[in-house]
N, CA, C and O of each residue as an XYZ file, in Angstrom:
804
protein
N      -0.934     27.610     -2.144
C      -1.625     28.449     -3.131
C      -2.249     29.647     -2.440
O      -2.692     29.571     -1.294
N      -2.272     30.752     -3.166
C      -2.900     31.964     -2.666
C      -3.929     32.451     -3.672
O      -3.891     32.070     -4.842
N      -4.846     33.289     -3.219
C      -5.860     33.843     -4.115
C      -5.182     34.559     -5.279
O      -4.265     35.356     -5.080
N      -5.642     34.268     -6.499
C      -5.071     34.894     -7.678
C      -4.035     34.041     -8.389
O      -3.694     34.324     -9.538
N      -3.521     32.993     -7.728
C      -2.555     32.099     -8.370
C      -3.210     31.384     -9.553
O      -4.413     31.124     -9.550
N      -2.404     31.074    -10.554
C      -2.887     30.312    -11.715
C      -2.216     28.959    -11.757
O      -1.015     28.860    -11.505
N      -2.956     27.923    -12.066
C      -2.449     26.566    -12.163
C      -3.047     25.887    -13.388
O      -4.109     26.275    -13.875
N      -2.346     24.867    -13.876
C      -2.880     24.025    -14.947
C      -3.236     22.675    -14.339
O      -2.398     22.039    -13.700
N      -4.455     22.243    -14.531
C      -4.922     20.954    -14.041
C      -5.069     20.010    -15.221
O      -5.849     20.273    -16.137
N      -4.316     18.904    -15.204
C      -4.428     17.895    -16.262
C      -5.289     16.746    -15.760
O      -5.070     16.231    -14.663
N      -6.263     16.349    -16.559
C      -7.118     15.208    -16.226
C      -6.902     14.173    -17.323
O      -7.160     14.434    -18.498
N      -6.430     13.004    -16.930
C      -6.140     11.944    -17.901
C      -6.994     10.728    -17.602
O      -7.244     10.403    -16.441
N      -7.440     10.058    -18.653
C      -8.211      8.821    -18.521
C      -8.242      8.138    -19.878
O      -8.143      8.807    -20.907
N      -8.380      6.810    -19.896
C      -8.465      6.100    -21.173
C      -9.865      6.151    -21.795
O     -10.043      5.748    -22.944
N     -10.857      6.644    -21.046
C     -12.228      6.680    -21.565
C     -12.559      8.092    -22.059
O     -12.745      9.008    -21.259
N     -12.631      8.257    -23.374
C     -12.924      9.576    -23.944
C     -14.287     10.116    -23.525
O     -14.388     11.315    -23.266
N     -15.363      9.288    -23.440
C     -16.660      9.833    -23.005
C     -16.596     10.445    -21.602
O     -17.259     11.445    -21.329
N     -15.800      9.847    -20.720
C     -15.643     10.390    -19.371
C     -14.987     11.768    -19.430
O     -15.446     12.704    -18.777
N     -13.917     11.891    -20.211
C     -13.229     13.169    -20.348
C     -14.147     14.216    -20.976
O     -14.146     15.375    -20.561
N     -14.932     13.806    -21.980
C     -15.864     14.737    -22.635
C     -16.908     15.241    -21.645
O     -17.264     16.419    -21.661
N     -17.400     14.353    -20.782
C     -18.406     14.750    -19.786
C     -17.814     15.740    -18.784
O     -18.468     16.712    -18.407
N     -16.571     15.488    -18.353
C     -15.911     16.412    -17.417
C     -15.703     17.771    -18.081
O     -15.960     18.808    -17.469
N     -15.235     17.767    -19.342
C     -15.000     19.024    -20.067
C     -16.296     19.809    -20.233
O     -16.317     21.028    -20.061
N     -17.384     19.103    -20.570
C     -18.680     19.778    -20.742
C     -19.138     20.391    -19.430
O     -19.635     21.517    -19.407
N     -18.971     19.650    -18.330
C     -19.380     20.148    -17.023
C     -18.582     21.394    -16.635
O     -19.145     22.364    -16.128
N     -17.254     21.361    -16.880
C     -16.412     22.502    -16.519
C     -16.643     23.696    -17.447
O     -16.376     24.835    -17.065
N     -17.135     23.447    -18.655
C     -17.469     24.536    -19.573
C     -18.766     25.212    -19.138
O     -18.897     26.434    -19.208
N     -19.732     24.390    -18.684
C     -21.028     24.926    -18.242
C     -20.932     25.625    -16.892
O     -21.558     26.663    -16.676
N     -20.146     25.050    -15.986
C     -20.008     25.613    -14.637
C     -18.528     25.789    -14.357
O     -17.810     24.809    -14.159
N     -18.069     27.023    -14.340
C     -16.633     27.317    -14.274
C     -16.043     27.210    -12.870
O     -14.844     27.431    -12.698
N     -16.850     26.879    -11.863
C     -16.281     26.705    -10.524
C     -15.895     25.248    -10.310
O     -16.689     24.339    -10.552
N     -14.667     25.040     -9.854
C     -14.159     23.697     -9.554
C     -13.685     23.718     -8.115
O     -12.858     24.548     -7.740
N     -14.209     22.804     -7.306
C     -13.819     22.766     -5.898
C     -12.857     21.624     -5.646
O     -13.128     20.480     -6.010
N     -11.734     21.936     -5.022
C     -10.782     20.927     -4.569
C     -10.881     20.929     -3.051
O     -10.376     21.830     -2.381
N     -11.539     19.906     -2.522
C     -11.852     19.937     -1.089
C     -12.775     21.116     -0.846
O     -13.846     21.212     -1.446
N     -12.355     22.012      0.037
C     -13.155     23.212      0.312
C     -12.587     24.442     -0.396
O     -12.997     25.567     -0.106
N     -11.647     24.236     -1.322
C     -11.023     25.352     -2.022
C     -11.714     25.560     -3.375
O     -11.605     24.710     -4.259
N     -12.429     26.691     -3.546
C     -13.072     26.952     -4.842
C     -12.069     27.545     -5.833
O     -11.333     28.475     -5.502
N     -12.048     27.004     -7.036
C     -11.188     27.496     -8.112
C     -12.077     27.892     -9.284
O     -13.184     27.376     -9.438
N     -11.579     28.819    -10.114
C     -12.312     29.233    -11.301
C     -11.561     28.738    -12.532
O     -10.355     28.950    -12.664
N     -12.289     28.072    -13.436
C     -11.689     27.507    -14.642
C     -11.745     28.556    -15.753
O     -12.828     28.934    -16.197
N     -10.579     29.025    -16.201
C     -10.489     30.014    -17.287
C     -10.737     29.384    -18.643
O     -11.446     29.945    -19.479
N     -10.141     28.196    -18.860
C     -10.141     27.605    -20.195
C     -10.132     26.085    -20.078
O      -9.475     25.524    -19.201
N     -10.862     25.430    -20.965
C     -10.870     23.973    -21.046
C     -10.321     23.600    -22.419
O     -10.837     24.046    -23.444
N      -9.282     22.789    -22.432
C      -8.609     22.440    -23.688
C      -8.424     20.928    -23.753
O      -8.128     20.289    -22.744
N      -8.601     20.358    -24.947
C      -8.394     18.927    -25.153
C      -6.970     18.682    -25.640
O      -6.479     19.378    -26.529
N      -6.311     17.687    -25.051
C      -4.962     17.289    -25.461
C      -4.990     15.825    -25.877
O      -5.733     15.025    -25.310
N      -4.185     15.484    -26.859
C      -4.091     14.091    -27.297
C      -2.628     13.680    -27.350
O      -2.049     13.610    -28.434
N      -2.017     13.406    -26.197
C      -0.607     13.006    -26.213
C      -0.433     11.675    -26.947
O      -1.258     10.771    -26.819
N       0.626     11.573    -27.698
C       0.888     10.372    -28.488
C       2.400     10.220    -28.607
O       3.097     11.172    -28.960
N       2.901      9.038    -28.317
C       4.355      8.807    -28.384
C       4.872      8.795    -29.812
O       6.074      8.937    -30.034
N       3.979      8.626    -30.787
C       4.401      8.700    -32.187
C       4.390      7.365    -32.913
O       4.194      6.304    -32.320
N       4.606      7.455    -34.205
C       4.639      6.284    -35.081
C       5.814      5.374    -34.714
O       6.771      5.828    -34.086
N       5.752      4.081    -35.102
C       6.914      3.212    -34.904
C       8.189      3.847    -35.456
O       8.202      4.390    -36.561
N       9.247      3.770    -34.672
C      10.511      4.402    -35.022
C      10.768      5.688    -34.257
O      11.913      6.122    -34.134
N       9.697      6.307    -33.736
C       9.832      7.549    -32.976
C      10.561      7.277    -31.658
O      10.292      6.277    -30.993
N      11.469      8.153    -31.289
C      12.122      8.072    -29.982
C      11.714      9.279    -29.155
O      11.317     10.311    -29.694
N      11.814      9.141    -27.865
C      11.451     10.254    -27.002
C      11.729      9.956    -25.550
O      12.282      8.914    -25.198
N      11.330     10.903    -24.710
C      11.511     10.790    -23.264
C      10.196     11.130    -22.577
O       9.502     12.076    -22.950
N       9.879     10.345    -21.579
C       8.688     10.567    -20.762
C       9.163     10.753    -19.324
O      10.049     10.033    -18.865
N       8.577     11.718    -18.608
C       8.902     11.894    -17.184
C       7.654     11.681    -16.351
O       6.543     11.995    -16.778
N       7.852     11.145    -15.158
C       6.730     11.013    -14.238
C       6.507     12.376    -13.585
O       7.376     12.908    -12.895
N       5.312     12.923    -13.825
C       4.976     14.224    -13.249
C       4.666     14.123    -11.768
O       4.820     15.092    -11.026
N       4.230     12.950    -11.343
C       3.968     12.699     -9.919
C       4.707     11.423     -9.535
O       5.122     10.662    -10.409
N       4.873     11.186     -8.253
C       5.595     10.014     -7.776
C       4.941      8.712     -8.218
O       3.718      8.617     -8.315
N       5.773      7.715     -8.484
C       5.303      6.387     -8.902
C       5.351      5.460     -7.696
O       6.374      5.358     -7.019
N       4.237      4.788     -7.434
C       4.162      3.825     -6.339
C       4.283      2.415     -6.900
O       3.461      1.987     -7.710
N       5.310      1.701     -6.466
C       5.478      0.290     -6.838
C       5.635     -0.508     -5.552
O       6.570     -0.303     -4.779
N       4.692     -1.423     -5.346
C       4.763     -2.318     -4.185
C       5.025     -3.730     -4.671
O       4.386     -4.209     -5.608
N       5.964     -4.386     -4.028
C       6.303     -5.761     -4.376
C       5.528     -6.669     -3.425
O       5.707     -6.578     -2.210
N       4.664     -7.551     -3.958
C       3.893     -8.432     -3.074
C       4.836     -9.327     -2.263
O       5.869     -9.751     -2.782
N       4.504     -9.619     -1.012
C       5.400    -10.431     -0.174
C       5.704    -11.803     -0.772
O       6.788    -12.346     -0.558
N       4.738    -12.375     -1.533
C       4.981    -13.702     -2.130
C       5.954    -13.644     -3.307
O       6.382    -14.685     -3.804
N       6.314    -12.415     -3.768
C       7.320    -12.284     -4.828
C       8.698    -11.929     -4.271
O       9.661    -11.827     -5.030
N       8.802    -11.740     -2.960
C      10.073    -11.308     -2.355
C      11.214    -12.272     -2.689
O      12.305    -11.833     -3.051
N      10.974    -13.570     -2.572
C      12.018    -14.564     -2.854
C      12.489    -14.495     -4.305
O      13.671    -14.686     -4.589
N      11.547    -14.219     -5.233
C      11.905    -14.126     -6.657
C      12.965    -13.056     -6.902
O      13.796    -13.184     -7.801
N      12.926    -12.004     -6.092
C      13.841    -10.877     -6.282
C      14.993    -10.871     -5.276
O      15.769     -9.918     -5.213
N      15.095    -11.950     -4.489
C      16.163    -12.023     -3.501
C      15.994    -11.052     -2.349
O      16.977    -10.598     -1.764
N      14.731    -10.729     -2.015
C      14.454     -9.789     -0.930
C      14.012    -10.549      0.308
O      13.448    -11.640      0.217
N      14.274     -9.965      1.449
C      13.840    -10.578      2.706
C      12.325    -10.535      2.765
O      11.717     -9.486      2.551
N      11.715    -11.680      3.057
C      10.252    -11.752      3.107
C       9.734    -10.991      4.323
O      10.110    -11.299      5.454
N       8.863     -9.985      4.094
C       8.393     -9.158      5.204
C       7.162     -9.712      5.916
O       6.583     -9.032      6.765
N       6.760    -10.921      5.587
C       5.524    -11.456      6.146
C       4.371    -11.099      5.232
O       4.399    -11.421      4.044
N       3.345    -10.432      5.775
C       2.178    -10.096      4.960
C       2.244     -8.696      4.365
O       1.374     -8.320      3.580
N       3.254     -7.925      4.724
C       3.372     -6.546      4.250
C       3.986     -6.489      2.851
O       4.933     -7.215      2.549
N       3.436     -5.622      2.005
C       4.058     -5.369      0.697
C       5.337     -4.568      0.911
O       5.465     -3.835      1.892
N       6.282     -4.715     -0.015
C       7.560     -4.011      0.074
C       7.525     -2.845     -0.903
O       7.266     -3.040     -2.091
N       7.781     -1.640     -0.417
C       7.876     -0.484     -1.310
C       9.196     -0.556     -2.064
O      10.251     -0.762     -1.465
N       9.129     -0.383     -3.411
C      10.360     -0.438     -4.188
C      11.293      0.698     -3.801
O      10.872      1.841     -3.630
N      12.583      0.355     -3.667
C      13.648      1.328     -3.418
C      14.813      0.993     -4.341
O      14.904     -0.133     -4.829
N      15.711      1.958     -4.591
C      16.816      1.704     -5.532
C      17.670      0.494     -5.169
O      18.199     -0.168     -6.063
N      17.818      0.190     -3.887
C      18.654     -0.957     -3.511
C      18.030     -2.300     -3.890
O      18.687     -3.335     -3.777
N      16.778     -2.298     -4.337
C      16.110     -3.546     -4.729
C      16.427     -3.965     -6.158
O      15.957     -5.019     -6.585
N      17.184     -3.210     -6.901
C      17.507     -3.431     -8.315
C      16.307     -3.041     -9.187
O      15.216     -2.787     -8.676
N      16.520     -2.996    -10.483
C      15.468     -2.567    -11.406
C      14.470     -3.672    -11.740
O      13.345     -3.381    -12.147
N      14.864     -4.936    -11.575
C      13.989     -6.041    -12.006
C      12.593     -5.977    -11.389
O      11.612     -6.046    -12.129
N      12.458     -5.849    -10.061
C      11.100     -5.802     -9.515
C      10.315     -4.574     -9.965
O       9.104     -4.653    -10.169
N      10.998     -3.440    -10.119
C      10.310     -2.224    -10.562
C       9.731     -2.430    -11.959
O       8.546     -2.186    -12.187
N      10.577     -2.882    -12.900
C      10.154     -3.065    -14.287
C       9.038     -4.102    -14.372
O       8.059     -3.898    -15.089
N       9.175     -5.206    -13.653
C       8.170     -6.279    -13.689
C       6.835     -5.806    -13.139
O       5.791     -6.068    -13.736
N       6.858     -5.109    -11.999
C       5.602     -4.655    -11.386
C       4.915     -3.596    -12.236
O       3.687     -3.570    -12.322
N       5.706     -2.712    -12.871
C       5.128     -1.692    -13.766
C       4.419     -2.377    -14.933
O       3.299     -2.013    -15.291
N       5.083     -3.373    -15.522
C       4.513     -4.089    -16.666
C       3.264     -4.869    -16.264
O       2.261     -4.844    -16.977
N       3.321     -5.561    -15.124
C       2.155     -6.325    -14.649
C       0.958     -5.409    -14.394
O      -0.180     -5.748    -14.718
N       1.237     -4.240    -13.807
C       0.172     -3.286    -13.520
C      -0.442     -2.761    -14.815
O      -1.660     -2.607    -14.908
N       0.404     -2.483    -15.824
C      -0.114     -1.991    -17.099
C      -0.887     -3.086    -17.836
O      -1.823     -2.791    -18.579
N      -0.498     -4.351    -17.634
C      -1.266     -5.476    -18.184
C      -2.711     -5.441    -17.683
O      -3.646     -5.647    -18.458
N      -2.891     -5.181    -16.391
C      -4.244     -5.133    -15.809
C      -5.060     -4.012    -16.433
O      -6.249     -4.181    -16.708
N      -4.424     -2.866    -16.658
C      -5.125     -1.732    -17.280
C      -5.458     -2.058    -18.734
O      -6.513     -1.677    -19.241
N      -4.548     -2.767    -19.394
C      -4.791     -3.184    -20.784
C      -6.021     -4.090    -20.843
O      -6.850     -3.954    -21.743
N      -6.140     -5.007    -19.893
C      -7.301     -5.908    -19.845
C      -8.596     -5.130    -19.628
O      -9.644     -5.504    -20.155
N      -8.524     -4.044    -18.849
C      -9.711     -3.242    -18.554
C     -10.159     -2.390    -19.745
O     -11.357     -2.250    -19.990
N      -9.209     -1.826    -20.478
C      -9.554     -0.773    -21.430
C      -9.296     -1.093    -22.898
O      -9.673     -0.309    -23.769
N      -8.661     -2.227    -23.192
C      -8.352     -2.561    -24.585
C      -9.067     -3.846    -24.990
O      -9.357     -4.683    -24.136
N      -9.356     -4.015    -26.285
C     -10.012     -5.253    -26.742
C      -9.172     -6.487    -26.399
O      -7.942     -6.438    -26.399
N      -9.859     -7.585    -26.109
C      -9.193     -8.826    -25.685
C      -8.217     -9.367    -26.709
O      -7.200     -9.957    -26.343
N      -8.511     -9.176    -27.992
C      -7.675     -9.786    -29.033
C      -6.330     -9.081    -29.208
O      -5.451     -9.601    -29.895
N      -6.155     -7.912    -28.601
C      -4.897     -7.185    -28.736
C      -3.901     -7.642    -27.676
O      -4.280     -7.806    -26.517
N      -2.635     -7.854    -28.044
C      -1.650     -8.312    -27.061
C      -1.328     -7.236    -26.033
O      -1.265     -6.048    -26.352
N      -1.125     -7.677    -24.789
C      -0.792     -6.757    -23.709
C       0.705     -6.521    -23.605
O       1.485     -7.152    -24.318
N       1.112     -5.616    -22.721
C       2.533     -5.273    -22.579
C       3.441     -6.469    -22.282
O       4.546     -6.544    -22.819
N       2.996     -7.404    -21.437
C       3.859     -8.532    -21.082
C       3.993     -9.538    -22.229
O       4.866    -10.405    -22.186
N       3.147     -9.435    -23.244
C       3.225    -10.340    -24.399
C       4.174     -9.811    -25.478
O       4.442    -10.502    -26.460
N       4.672     -8.609    -25.301
C       5.577     -8.017    -26.295
C       6.964     -8.636    -26.168
O       7.351     -9.097    -25.094
N       7.715     -8.641    -27.282
C       9.065     -9.203    -27.242
C      10.120     -8.107    -27.059
O      11.282     -8.281    -27.426
N       9.699     -6.986    -26.492
C      10.616     -5.878    -26.207
C      10.180     -5.233    -24.898
O       9.055     -5.432    -24.440
N      11.072     -4.467    -24.310
C      10.767     -3.776    -23.051
C       9.816     -2.603    -23.313
O       9.786     -2.050    -24.412
N       9.054     -2.240    -22.305
C       8.158     -1.098    -22.409
C       8.969      0.183    -22.625
O       8.652      0.983    -23.505
N      10.015      0.371    -21.817
C      10.894      1.535    -21.941
C      12.320      1.065    -22.219
O      12.720     -0.016    -21.786
N      13.085      1.884    -22.946
C      14.470      1.552    -23.272
C      15.432      1.935    -22.157
O      16.474      1.301    -21.987
N      15.087      2.967    -21.399
C      15.976      3.409    -20.325
C      15.152      3.937    -19.157
O      14.068      4.493    -19.329
N      15.703      3.744    -17.972
C      15.077      4.194    -16.736
C      16.089      5.035    -15.971
O      17.090      4.512    -15.484
N      15.838      6.318    -15.865
C      16.724      7.192    -15.091
C      15.979      7.658    -13.846
O      15.010      8.412    -13.933
N      16.440      7.205    -12.703
C      15.802      7.582    -11.446
C      16.163      9.022    -11.111
O      17.343      9.364    -11.029
N      15.160      9.864    -10.918
C      15.383     11.263    -10.548
C      15.502     11.377     -9.031
O      16.424     12.015     -8.523
N      14.562     10.755     -8.305
C      14.634     10.769     -6.840
C      13.613      9.795     -6.262
O      12.661      9.403     -6.937
N      13.821      9.416     -5.018
C      12.813      8.685     -4.245
C      12.463      9.551     -3.038
O      13.286     10.326     -2.549
N      11.244      9.406     -2.575
C      10.801     10.210     -1.440
C       9.595      9.538     -0.795
O       8.899      8.748     -1.433
N       9.358      9.854      0.458
C       8.194      9.334      1.182
C       7.207     10.481      1.361
O       7.599     11.614      1.642
N       5.935     10.178      1.196
C       4.915     11.224      1.319
C       3.668     10.637      1.980
O       3.240      9.538      1.627
N       3.079     11.369      2.943
C       1.815     10.918      3.529
C       0.646     11.308      2.616
O       0.573     12.449      2.160
N      -0.259     10.375      2.348
C      -1.413     10.642      1.496
C      -2.690     10.176      2.183
O      -2.702      9.147      2.857
N      -3.754     10.933      2.007
C      -5.061     10.524      2.520
C      -5.663      9.549      1.517
O      -6.021      9.942      0.407
N      -5.778      8.278      1.903
C      -6.257      7.244      0.980
C      -7.770      7.053      1.057
O      -8.388      6.578      0.104
N      -8.353      7.416      2.170
C      -9.808      7.432      2.324
C     -10.103      8.384      3.480
O      -9.193      8.821      4.186
N     -11.364      8.695      3.662
C     -11.709      9.682      4.688
C     -11.210      9.232      6.061
O     -11.604      8.184      6.573
N     -10.340     10.045      6.637
C      -9.819      9.750      7.965
C      -8.666      8.768      7.997
O      -8.170      8.451      9.079
N      -8.218      8.269      6.841
C      -7.105      7.315      6.813
C      -5.958      7.869      5.986
O      -6.110      8.165      4.801
N      -4.805      8.004      6.635
C      -3.613      8.509      5.967
C      -2.542      7.425      5.978
O      -2.350      6.739      6.982
N      -1.843      7.275      4.848
C      -0.762      6.307      4.756
C       0.461      6.996      4.163
O       0.338      7.900      3.336
N       1.638      6.560      4.596
C       2.873      7.090      4.029
C       3.386      6.118      2.987
O       3.608      4.944      3.280
N       3.578      6.612      1.758
C       4.055      5.798      0.651
C       5.473      6.215      0.264
O       5.824      7.392      0.338
N       6.282      5.239     -0.150
C       7.600      5.520     -0.720
C       7.423      5.566     -2.236
O       7.026      4.579     -2.856
N       7.722      6.721     -2.823
C       7.494      6.960     -4.245
C       8.810      7.252     -4.949
O       9.821      7.543     -4.309
N       8.783      7.170     -6.274
C       9.974      7.493     -7.063
C       9.558      8.305     -8.279
O       8.452      8.148     -8.797
N      10.462      9.178     -8.729
C      10.230      9.950     -9.956
C      11.263      9.527    -10.989
O      12.415      9.248    -10.657
N      10.822      9.482    -12.276
C      11.618      8.860    -13.328
C      11.676      9.670    -14.601
O      10.768     10.442    -14.910
N      12.760      9.483    -15.337
C      12.897      9.931    -16.727
C      13.041      8.646    -17.548
O      13.999      7.893    -17.365
N      12.094      8.399    -18.446
C      11.985      7.117    -19.150
C      12.195      7.322    -20.647
O      11.470      8.095    -21.274
N      13.171      6.641    -21.218
C      13.432      6.742    -22.650
C      12.695      5.644    -23.403
O      12.516      4.539    -22.892
N      12.275      5.956    -24.611
C      11.577      4.946    -25.411
C      11.882      5.110    -26.894
O      12.214      6.196    -27.368
N      11.758      3.996    -27.608
C      11.675      4.002    -29.066
C      10.477      3.135    -29.411
O      10.413      1.973    -29.010
N       9.535      3.687    -30.147
C       8.310      2.949    -30.478
C       8.667      1.822    -31.442
O       9.142      2.071    -32.550
N       8.433      0.572    -31.012
C       8.844     -0.606    -31.779
C       7.786     -1.105    -32.755
O       8.116     -1.702    -33.779
N       6.512     -0.862    -32.441
C       5.424     -1.406    -33.265
C       4.146     -0.648    -32.918
O       4.128      0.179    -32.006
N       3.086     -0.940    -33.654
C       1.789     -0.325    -33.335
C       1.306     -0.767    -31.959
O       0.705      0.019    -31.226
N       1.570     -2.039    -31.604
C       1.178     -2.519    -30.273
C       1.947     -1.761    -29.184
O       1.367     -1.347    -28.180
N       3.238     -1.588    -29.388
C       4.059     -0.864    -28.406
C       3.576      0.577    -28.271
O       3.521      1.120    -27.167
N       3.228      1.187    -29.393
C       2.690      2.551    -29.352
C       1.429      2.595    -28.493
O       1.250      3.507    -27.686
N       0.555      1.600    -28.673
C      -0.674      1.545    -27.880
C      -0.364      1.384    -26.396
O      -1.002      2.021    -25.558
N       0.615      0.533    -26.062
C       0.973      0.317    -24.655
C       1.509      1.603    -24.018
O       1.137      1.950    -22.897
N       2.384      2.304    -24.740
C       2.939      3.547    -24.200
C       1.862      4.622    -24.062
O       1.842      5.354    -23.072
N       0.975      4.721    -25.038
C      -0.106      5.705    -24.954
C      -1.082      5.359    -23.835
O      -1.639      6.253    -23.198
N      -1.291      4.064    -23.592
C      -2.120      3.647    -22.453
C      -1.482      4.109    -21.146
O      -2.177      4.576    -20.244
N      -0.158      3.978    -21.045
C       0.546      4.455    -19.841
C       0.368      5.952    -19.667
O       0.242      6.427    -18.538
N       0.354      6.715    -20.771
C       0.109      8.162    -20.681
C      -1.310      8.449    -20.189
O      -1.528      9.402    -19.441
N      -2.276      7.625    -20.608
C      -3.679      7.840    -20.225
C      -3.980      7.415    -18.793
O      -4.778      8.057    -18.110
N      -3.347      6.338    -18.335
C      -3.725      5.756    -17.034
C      -2.696      5.996    -15.932
O      -3.009      5.867    -14.748
N      -1.474      6.344    -16.321
C      -0.398      6.402    -15.330
C       0.228      5.027    -15.179
O      -0.316      4.025    -15.644
N       1.382      4.992    -14.520
C       2.046      3.710    -14.241
C       2.094      3.494    -12.730
O       1.953      4.430    -11.944
N       2.294      2.243    -12.350
C       2.317      1.926    -10.934
C       0.908      1.906    -10.361
O      -0.080      1.784    -11.085
N       0.847      2.029     -9.041
C      -0.421      1.895     -8.331
C      -0.965      3.240     -7.861
O      -0.302      4.275     -7.934
N      -2.204      3.175     -7.375
C      -2.888      4.322     -6.770
C      -2.964      5.526     -7.705
O      -2.774      6.664     -7.278
N      -3.243      5.266     -8.984
C      -3.357      6.359     -9.949
C      -4.543      7.268     -9.634
O      -4.520      8.454     -9.964
N      -5.582      6.719     -8.997
C      -6.747      7.529     -8.633
C      -6.387      8.602     -7.607
O      -7.116      9.581     -7.453
N      -5.269      8.424     -6.904
C      -4.790      9.449     -5.972
C      -3.868     10.442     -6.672
O      -3.320     11.343     -6.038
N      -3.699     10.272     -7.986
C      -2.844     11.185     -8.742
C      -1.413     10.712     -8.872
O      -0.552     11.475     -9.312
N      -1.136      9.473     -8.502
C       0.240      8.969     -8.564
C       0.531      8.356     -9.935
O      -0.365      7.837    -10.601
N       1.795      8.427    -10.339
C       2.269      7.715    -11.526
C       1.927      8.345    -12.863
O       2.007      7.681    -13.897
N       1.543      9.628    -12.860
C       1.171     10.229    -14.133
C       2.382     10.712    -14.905
O       3.369     11.170    -14.329
N       2.283     10.599    -16.235
C       3.423     10.779    -17.121
C       3.196     11.931    -18.087
O       2.066     12.229    -18.473
N       4.304     12.578    -18.472
C       4.287     13.628    -19.479
C       5.401     13.352    -20.492
O       6.512     12.972    -20.120
N       5.089     13.548    -21.778
C       6.140     13.470    -22.799
C       6.964     14.752    -22.697
O       6.425     15.855    -22.798
N       8.266     14.600    -22.496
C       9.120     15.779    -22.378
C       9.978     15.982    -23.615
O      10.505     17.072    -23.839
N      10.118     14.930    -24.423
C      10.929     15.029    -25.632
C      10.429     14.008    -26.621
O      10.179     12.860    -26.252
N      10.279     14.398    -27.863
C       9.777     13.486    -28.896
C       8.997     14.290    -29.919
O       8.789     15.491    -29.746
N       8.569     13.639    -30.971
C       7.937     14.380    -32.058
C       6.456     14.639    -31.823
O       5.847     15.421    -32.554
N       5.861     13.995    -30.813
C       4.406     14.157    -30.619
C       4.082     14.455    -29.165
O       3.201     13.808    -28.598
N       4.748     15.392    -28.552
C       4.481     15.731    -27.150
C       3.201     16.523    -26.997
O       2.454     16.698    -27.960
N       2.943     17.004    -25.784
C       1.731     17.797    -25.490
C       1.801     19.118    -26.241
O       0.886     19.936    -26.137
């Protein structure tokens, strides 16, 4: 980035009060610092992405890389060589089963955190979260995970097709838009954008 460049910063979260507080702060004080880089906020806008009513079809793309780690105790379930205590980064040669399962399990945890207990989670549905998974690319990237600690993660980018099957499915897909999929979402990984459908950004 150079002085004068313009960028769009998207902030997603399942908690509306948190987003409202951030928006109010950025409206009152237009300087936003990323590390030691000061930026000026021109405009603050609210977005409400929604996959649509049951029956709606569309496509979602991962705007940032998705991190999926397979726990070593699940390696045998997927026919993978057990690495000992190390988690296995998902790669295309591992087949889609571990990727789909880990994505769903991770979204189940987010559902438990942010949705009422009486509502069924993604793994309780009798349909898949996404109808199609098109891998765009895999890549490795070093990320600073805490002060002074850098780790290299194997990530993947996806084009995901969906048809909204029910109100519960709509909630699960919208939760994925709010929280991201996969792990390390707080580092900006796994965030999704609707690229095609009747209710995009």
